[in-house]
C-alpha positions in Angstrom: 0.0 0.2 -0.1 1.4 3.5 -0.8 1.6 6.0 2.0 3.1 9.3 2.7 5.9 10.0 5.2 5.1 9.0 8.5 5.1 10.8 11.7 8.6 10.7 13.9 9.0 7.0 14.7 9.7 6.3 18.3 13.2 4.7 17.8 16.0 7.1 16.4 17.5 5.1 13.5 21.2 4.4 13.8 23.6 2.8 11.1 24.6 -0.7 12.4 26.5 -1.9 9.5 28.5 -0.1 6.7 28.0 -2.3 3.7 26.4 -2.6 0.5 27.2 -6.1 -0.1 24.1 -8.0 -0.7 25.1 -11.2 1.0 26.1 -9.3 4.0 22.8 -7.3 4.0 20.6 -10.5 3.8 22.7 -12.1 6.5 22.3 -9.0 8.8 18.3 -9.3 8.1 18.4 -13.1 9.1 20.3 -12.4 12.0 18.1 -9.6 13.1 14.9 -11.7 12.4 15.9 -14.3 14.6 16.1 -11.7 17.4 13.0 -9.8 16.6 11.3 -7.4 13.9 13.1 -6.8 10.5 12.0 -5.0 7.5 13.5 -5.0 3.9 13.4 -1.8 2.0 14.1 -2.2 -1.6 14.7 0.3 -4.5 12.0 -0.4 -7.0 11.7 2.7 -9.2 14.1 5.4 -10.4 13.1 8.8 -11.7 16.0 10.5 -13.5 19.3 9.9 -11.9 20.0 7.6 -9.1 23.2 6.6 -7.0 22.1 3.0 -6.7 20.8 0.3 -8.9 17.3 -1.0 -9.1 17.1 -3.7 -6.2 19.4 -2.1 -3.6 18.6 -2.7 -0.1 18.2 -1.0 3.2 17.9 -3.6 6.2 16.1 -2.1 9.4 15.7 -3.9 12.7 13.0 -3.4 15.1 15.4 -1.8 17.6 16.4 0.9 14.9 19.6 -0.4 13.5 20.0 -0.1 9.8 22.4 -1.0 7.1 22.6 -0.7 3.1 21.8 2.1 0.7 19.4 3.0 -1.7 20.8 6.3 -2.3 24.2 8.1 -1.8 23.4 8.0 1.8 20.9 10.9 1.8 17.8 9.3 2.6 18.6 6.1 4.3 17.9 7.6 7.8 14.5 8.6 6.5 13.8 5.1 5.0 14.6 3.3 8.0 12.0 5.6 10.0 9.4 4.7 7.6 10.3 0.9 8.1 10.1 1.3 12.0 6.7 2.7 11.4 5.8 -0.2 9.0 6.9 -2.9 11.6 4.9 -1.1 14.3 1.7 -1.2 12.0 2.5 -4.7 10.7 1.9 -3.4 7.2 4.1 -2.9 4.0 4.4 0.5 2.6 6.0 2.3 -0.4 7.5 5.8 -0.1 8.9 8.2 -2.7 11.8 10.5 -2.3 13.2 13.3 -4.3 11.7 14.0 -7.7 8.0 13.2 -7.9 7.6 13.3 -3.9 5.7 15.9 -2.2 8.3 16.1 0.5 10.4 19.1 -0.4 12.8 18.7 2.7 14.4 15.5 1.5 16.3 16.2 -1.6 18.4 13.9 -3.7 21.4 15.8 -4.7 21.4 14.0 -8.2 18.2 15.7 -8.9 16.5 12.5 -9.6 13.9 10.6 -7.6 13.2 7.0 -6.1 10.4 5.0 -5.0 11.2 2.4 -2.0 9.1 -0.4 -0.9 9.2 -1.5 2.7 8.4 -5.1 3.3 7.8 -6.2 7.0 9.7 -9.8 7.0 7.5 -12.4 8.2 8.9 -15.6 6.5 12.7 -15.6 6.3 12.9 -18.8 4.3 13.1 -16.8 1.0 16.3 -14.8 2.3 18.0 -18.1 3.2 17.4 -19.5 -0.1 19.1 -16.7 -1.6 22.1 -17.1 0.9 22.3 -21.0 0.2 22.5 -20.0 -3.7 25.2 -17.7 -3.2 27.1 -20.0 -0.9 27.1 -22.5 -4.0 28.1 -19.5 -6.3 24.7 -19.5 -8.1 22.6 -16.4 -8.9 19.3 -15.9 -7.2 16.2 -13.9 -7.1 13.6 -12.6 -4.9 10.0 -11.6 -6.1 8.2 -9.3 -4.0 4.5 -8.7 -4.4 3.2 -5.2 -2.9 -0.3 -6.4 -3.2 0.0 -9.6 -1.5 3.0 -8.3 0.7 5.0 -11.3 0.1 8.6 -12.3 -0.5 9.3 -15.4 -2.6 12.3 -17.0 -4.4 12.1 -16.7 -8.2 14.1 -17.7 -11.2 16.8 -14.8 -11.8 16.2 -12.4 -14.8 19.2 -10.8 -16.3 18.7 -7.8 -14.1 16.5 -6.5 -11.4 13.1 -5.6 -13.0 9.2 -5.7 -12.7 7.6 -8.7 -14.1 3.7 -8.1 -14.3 2.8 -6.6 -11.0 5.9 -8.1 -8.8 9.4 -6.7 -8.5 12.1 -9.1 -9.0 15.5 -8.4 -7.4 18.9 -10.5 -8.5 21.5 -11.7 -6.4 24.8 -12.8 -7.8 28.1 -14.3 -6.3 30.7 -12.1 -5.5 33.7 -11.7 -7.9 36.2 -14.6 -7.6 39.8 -13.9 -8.6 42.1 -16.5 -9.7 45.5 -15.1 -9.7 48.4 -17.0 -11.2 52.0 -15.7 -10.9 54.7 -15.7 -8.3 55.7 -11.7 -8.9 55.6 -8.7 -7.0 52.7 -7.6 -9.2 50.9 -10.7 -8.3 51.2 -9.8 -4.6 49.9 -6.3 -5.0 47.0 -7.4 -7.0 46.2 -10.2 -4.3 46.3 -7.6 -1.4 44.1 -5.0 -3.2 41.6 -7.7 -4.4 41.2 -8.9 -0.6 40.7 -5.4 0.5 38.1 -5.1 -2.2 36.1 -8.1 -0.9 36.8 -10.3 -3.9 37.2 -14.1 -3.3 40.9 -14.6 -4.1 42.5 -17.9 -5.2 46.1 -17.9 -5.7 47.2 -20.5 -8.4 51.0 -21.2 -8.7 52.6 -22.6 -11.7 51.8 -26.2 -12.2 48.7 -25.9 -10.1 46.1 -25.3 -12.9 44.0 -28.2 -11.6 43.6 -26.1 -8.2 42.1 -23.4 -10.3 39.5 -25.9 -11.6 39.0 -27.3 -8.3 38.7 -23.8 -6.9 36.0 -23.2 -9.5 36.2 -20.8 -12.6 32.7 -20.1 -13.1 30.9 -17.2 -14.8 31.5 -14.9 -11.9 35.2 -15.4 -12.0 38.1 -13.4 -13.2 41.4 -14.9 -14.1 44.4 -12.9 -14.0 47.9 -14.0 -15.1 50.9 -12.1 -14.1 54.1 -14.1 -15.4 57.1 -12.9 -16.8 57.4 -16.2 -19.0 54.9 -17.5 -21.4 55.9 -21.1 -20.6 54.8 -20.4 -16.9 51.3 -19.2 -17.8 50.7 -21.7 -20.4 48.6 -24.2 -18.4 46.4 -21.9 -16.6 45.8 -19.8 -19.6 44.5 -23.0 -21.5 42.4 -23.7 -18.5 40.8 -20.2 -18.2 40.2 -20.4 -22.0 38.1 -23.6 -21.7 36.1 -21.9 -18.8 33.2 -19.5 -18.6 35.3 -16.8 -16.8 34.0 -13.3 -17.4 37.5 -12.0 -17.6 40.8 -13.2 -18.7 43.9 -10.8 -18.5 47.5 -11.7 -19.0 50.6 -9.8 -18.4 52.9 -8.7 -21.1 53.6 -6.2 -23.9 51.9 -6.3 -27.4 55.0 -8.1 -28.9 54.5 -10.8 -26.2 50.9 -11.0 -26.8 51.6 -11.8 -30.6 53.8 -14.4 -29.4 50.9 -15.8 -27.0 48.5 -15.8 -30.0 50.9 -17.8 -32.1 51.3 -20.5 -29.4 47.6 -20.6 -28.9 46.8 -20.8 -32.7 49.2 -23.6 -32.9 47.3 -25.4 -30.2 44.1 -25.1 -32.1 42.6 -22.3 -30.2 40.1 -20.2 -32.3 40.2 -16.5 -32.8 37.1 -16.1 -30.7 38.9 -17.9 -27.7 41.9 -16.0 -28.0 40.2 -12.7 -28.3 38.7 -13.0 -24.7 42.2 -12.4 -23.3 42.9 -8.8 -22.3 46.4 -8.1 -23.2 48.4 -6.0 -22.4 46.3 -6.4 -19.2 44.6 -3.6 -17.1 42.5 -0.6 -17.8 45.2 1.9 -18.3 48.9 1.9 -18.8 51.7 1.4 -19.2 52.6 1.2 -15.6 55.8 1.2 -14.0 55.0 -0.1 -10.4 53.3 -2.9 -9.0 50.4 -0.6 -7.2 49.7 1.0 -10.1 49.4 -2.1 -12.1 47.1 -3.5 -9.6 44.8 -0.5 -9.7 44.7 -1.0 -13.3 44.0 -4.8 -13.3 41.3 -4.5 -10.7 39.6 -1.5 -12.3 39.6 -3.4 -15.4 38.0 -6.6 -13.8 35.3 -4.2 -12.2 34.4 -2.7 -15.6 34.0 -6.2 -17.1 31.9 -7.5 -14.3 29.4 -4.4 -14.7 29.6 -4.9 -18.4 28.6 -8.6 -18.0 26.2 -8.2 -15.2 24.9 -4.7 -15.3 
């Protein structure tokens, strides 16, 4: 049901977790539900520009703690206040902010507007289903019905969207980074990737089987940081036969020509070889390990967005 902004809630909302990772948010919600009430606020409409994508969440607990983002940080406390009222009333609500909203005192800096659906969680089973899928590195989806005020598992569409009268949000495994190379560059990439929340799998020369066992799935980027084509050969061939969304290899343009010749001789086709980003990275040339690590991870992040926008 659509409602206007509610009067001041009894509790004063307080941010309890600084994260926008969907897995962490849903885990926060399940833990909170086990201790008391919780509401799931979902960005389900964007008018003009917005800082977050459709399907972004804010989780609000009955004691006023919240986490997640549906904007750049400018409306989350107001969303939490609305969620507290919804939990008190035991009824879902939809609230507009920014452009298209009658409430001039809450303005989005981007100039756009958003609609946020607030669902008072009754059955946590659907959220647990999503977490179980993500633990198995499988995509998942939740279908929210504003009319029935229900949340159910669904088949994942390509992106969050409305399907008839229900809003379907999509959840995908976090990026796994399979990293090969015993170099200073590889060490820098590993540190930065771990700090960025990536699932890092380090594969040394001769351990290409480990990369397969570790799981090169559609949400995996393979990064090869060797100074010797022989050293990268086995893991590169494994990567080219995998569904990895990104494959990047260290080396100059001249080195890559030699790489292409070797792969062609091994009967790899042009489409397969063209999957390799070489020279690796988003910008270059770089002359130090940290700059290379930034370039590589920026390239990986851009490729992930392009594949799963």
